[in-house]
C-alpha positions in Angstrom: 3.4 11.2 -7.4 1.4 12.6 -10.2 -1.0 10.5 -12.2 0.5 9.4 -15.6 -2.7 10.5 -17.3 -5.4 12.8 -15.9 -8.0 11.0 -13.8 -11.7 11.0 -14.8 -14.4 11.1 -12.1 -17.1 8.5 -12.3 -19.7 6.7 -10.1 -18.9 3.2 -8.8 -21.7 0.7 -9.5 -20.2 -2.6 -8.3 -16.9 -4.5 -7.9 -16.9 -8.2 -8.8 -14.6 -11.1 -9.7 -11.9 -9.2 -7.6 -10.3 -7.4 -10.6 -13.4 -5.9 -12.3 -15.7 -3.0 -11.5 -18.5 -1.3 -13.4 -18.6 2.5 -13.2 -20.9 5.1 -14.6 -19.2 7.7 -16.7 -21.8 10.2 -17.8 -24.5 8.2 -19.6 -22.1 5.3 -20.3 -21.4 2.2 -18.1 -17.8 1.0 -18.3 -16.1 -2.1 -17.0 -12.7 -1.1 -15.5 -9.7 -3.0 -14.1 -9.3 -3.1 -10.3 -5.6 -3.4 -9.4 -6.3 -4.8 -5.9 -6.2 -8.4 -4.7 -7.7 -7.6 -1.2 -11.3 -7.5 -0.1 -11.4 -3.7 -0.3 -13.5 -3.7 2.9 -14.7 -0.2 3.6 -13.2 1.1 0.3 -16.3 1.0 -1.9 -20.0 0.9 -2.0 -22.5 1.3 -4.8 -22.9 5.0 -5.9 -19.6 6.1 -4.3 -17.7 8.7 -6.3 -14.6 7.2 -7.9 -11.8 8.2 -10.3 -10.3 6.2 -13.1 -7.2 6.5 -15.3 -7.0 5.7 -18.9 -4.1 3.7 -20.3 -2.0 5.1 -23.1 -1.8 1.6 -24.6 -4.4 1.6 -27.5 -4.4 -2.3 -27.6 -5.2 -2.8 -23.9 -8.4 -4.8 -23.6 -9.7 -2.8 -20.6 -8.4 0.8 -21.1 -9.6 2.2 -17.7 -8.2 1.4 -14.2 -9.9 2.2 -10.9 -7.5 4.4 -9.0 -9.5 6.1 -6.2 -12.8 5.9 -4.4 -14.4 8.5 -2.1 -16.4 7.6 1.0 -17.7 11.2 1.5 -14.8 12.1 3.7 -11.6 11.1 1.9 -10.2 9.8 -1.3 -8.9 6.2 -0.9 -6.2 4.9 -3.1 -7.3 1.4 -4.2 -4.5 0.7 -6.7 -2.1 -1.2 -4.4 0.7 -1.0 -6.9 1.1 2.7 -6.2 2.4 1.9 -2.6 5.7 0.7 -4.0 6.0 3.7 -6.3 5.3 6.1 -3.4 7.7 4.3 -1.1 10.5 4.5 -3.7 9.9 8.2 -4.4 9.7 9.2 -0.8 12.9 7.3 0.1 14.7 8.8 -2.9 13.7 12.3 -1.9 14.8 11.8 1.7 11.3 12.2 3.1 11.5 9.1 5.3 14.2 10.0 7.9 14.5 6.4 9.2 15.8 5.4 5.7 18.2 8.2 5.0 21.8 7.4 3.9 21.2 4.6 1.4 22.7 5.3 -2.0 21.9 2.0 -3.7 18.4 0.6 -3.9 17.6 -2.7 -5.6 13.9 -3.5 -6.1 12.4 -7.0 -5.8 15.4 -8.6 -4.1 15.2 -12.4 -4.0 15.1 -13.9 -0.5 14.5 -17.6 -0.3 11.7 -18.5 -2.6 10.1 -15.0 -2.6 11.1 -11.4 -3.0 11.4 -8.4 -0.7 10.4 -5.1 -2.2 13.7 -3.2 -1.7 17.3 -4.1 -0.7 19.3 -1.0 0.2 23.0 -0.5 0.6 24.8 2.5 2.1 28.3 4.0 1.6 28.1 5.0 5.2 28.4 2.7 8.2 24.7 1.7 8.0 24.0 -2.0 7.7 22.2 -3.2 4.5 18.5 -3.0 4.8 15.6 -5.0 3.5 12.3 -3.1 3.2 8.9 -4.7 2.6 6.1 -2.3 1.6 2.4 -2.9 2.3 -0.5 -0.8 1.0 -3.0 0.0 3.7 -6.6 1.0 2.8 -8.7 -0.7 5.5 -10.3 1.4 8.3 -11.8 -0.4 11.3 -12.9 1.3 14.5 -11.4 4.6 13.3 -7.9 3.0 12.8 -6.0 2.0 9.7 -5.5 -1.8 9.8 -3.7 -4.4 7.7 -4.4 -6.8 6.2 -8.0 -6.6 5.0 -8.2 -10.4 4.5 -6.2 -13.3 5.8 -2.9 -13.1 3.9 -0.5 -16.0 4.0 1.8 -14.0 1.8 2.0 -11.1 4.3 2.6 -13.6 7.1 5.5 -15.1 5.1 7.0 -11.7 4.5 7.0 -10.9 8.3 8.7 -14.3 9.0 11.3 -13.4 6.3 12.0 -10.0 7.9 12.5 -11.7 11.3 15.0 -14.1 9.8 16.8 -11.3 8.0 17.1 -9.3 11.2 18.6 -12.3 12.9 21.2 -12.5 10.1 22.3 -8.9 10.9 20.5 -6.9 8.3 18.1 -4.0 9.0 14.6 -5.3 8.4 11.9 -2.8 7.8 8.1 -3.2 7.3 6.8 0.0 5.7 3.1 0.7 5.6 1.9 3.2 3.0 -1.5 4.4 4.1 -3.7 5.5 1.1 -6.5 7.3 2.9 -6.6 10.5 5.1 -9.3 9.7 7.7 -7.1 7.7 10.0 -4.4 8.7 12.5 -2.7 5.4 13.4 -2.0 1.9 12.1 -2.4 -1.5 13.7 -2.6 -5.1 12.6 -6.1 -6.3 11.8 -6.2 -8.9 14.6 -9.9 -9.7 14.1 -9.2 -10.5 10.5 -5.8 -12.2 10.6 -4.7 -13.1 14.1 -1.7 -15.0 12.9 -0.4 -11.9 11.1 -1.0 -9.8 14.3 1.0 -12.2 16.4 3.8 -12.3 13.9 4.0 -8.5 13.8 4.4 -8.5 17.6 7.1 -11.1 17.3 8.8 -9.1 14.6 8.9 -5.9 16.7 10.3 -7.9 19.7 13.0 -9.2 17.3 14.0 -5.7 16.2 12.2 -5.4 12.9 11.4 -1.8 12.3 7.7 -1.0 11.6 7.0 2.3 9.9 3.9 3.9 8.6 3.5 6.9 6.3 0.3 8.5 5.0 -0.3 10.0 1.6 -2.4 13.0 0.7 -4.6 11.9 -2.2 -6.6 13.9 -4.7 -7.3 14.0 -8.4 -3.9 15.6 -9.1 -1.8 12.9 -7.4 -0.6 11.4 -4.2 1.7 13.6 -2.1 3.8 12.8 0.9 1.8 13.3 4.1 3.1 12.4 7.5 4.3 9.6 9.7 1.7 7.6 11.6 2.2 5.7 14.8 2.0 1.9 14.7 0.4 0.1 17.6 -0.2 -3.6 18.2 -3.9 -3.0 18.9 
């Protein structure tokens, strides 16, 4: 995935009110949009290097968006909306072998009173599949972990995947890891023990749990590699 517009490097001053950050761009201080609802633990600190994109929409109130931060070791993709874009691209290009063979992909498929990111149908003998995508940016104890804050929404999605699996569908939880200084993924049990327990229940029920890592830099985010998922 290439950036829609070239990124501009800046220095992060602070993040506040969840969706706002101040960055220093040359001699100027700008307020930029932060497209991330999580805590962003370990993903920023004052004076970290960062990168922002500028919207092509001239009427947008806040033209800049925070896309990346750098901890001195790796770029971290803090725009969580990019996870779904990456997942779709990698599936379409056949880069995720577990999800090969699906010709029709419907985004945002309604399930109960919520939506699952992708519903996939195959012309082969594969069962229909529901795929829920999660963006992973948290690193704790040297391991990528999810979620970075208690998430009732994420808990709900795991319960829905368990129910779908029991109905005969393939149910897949796909973690997209947006940092390169980790080598495995596990639930953040210390942060959200309910989610961790649900993930264990899901795996026992046959829900497939996958993790793929992106290679990030100022030119874009490329397909990296599969990462093992452990229960921690």
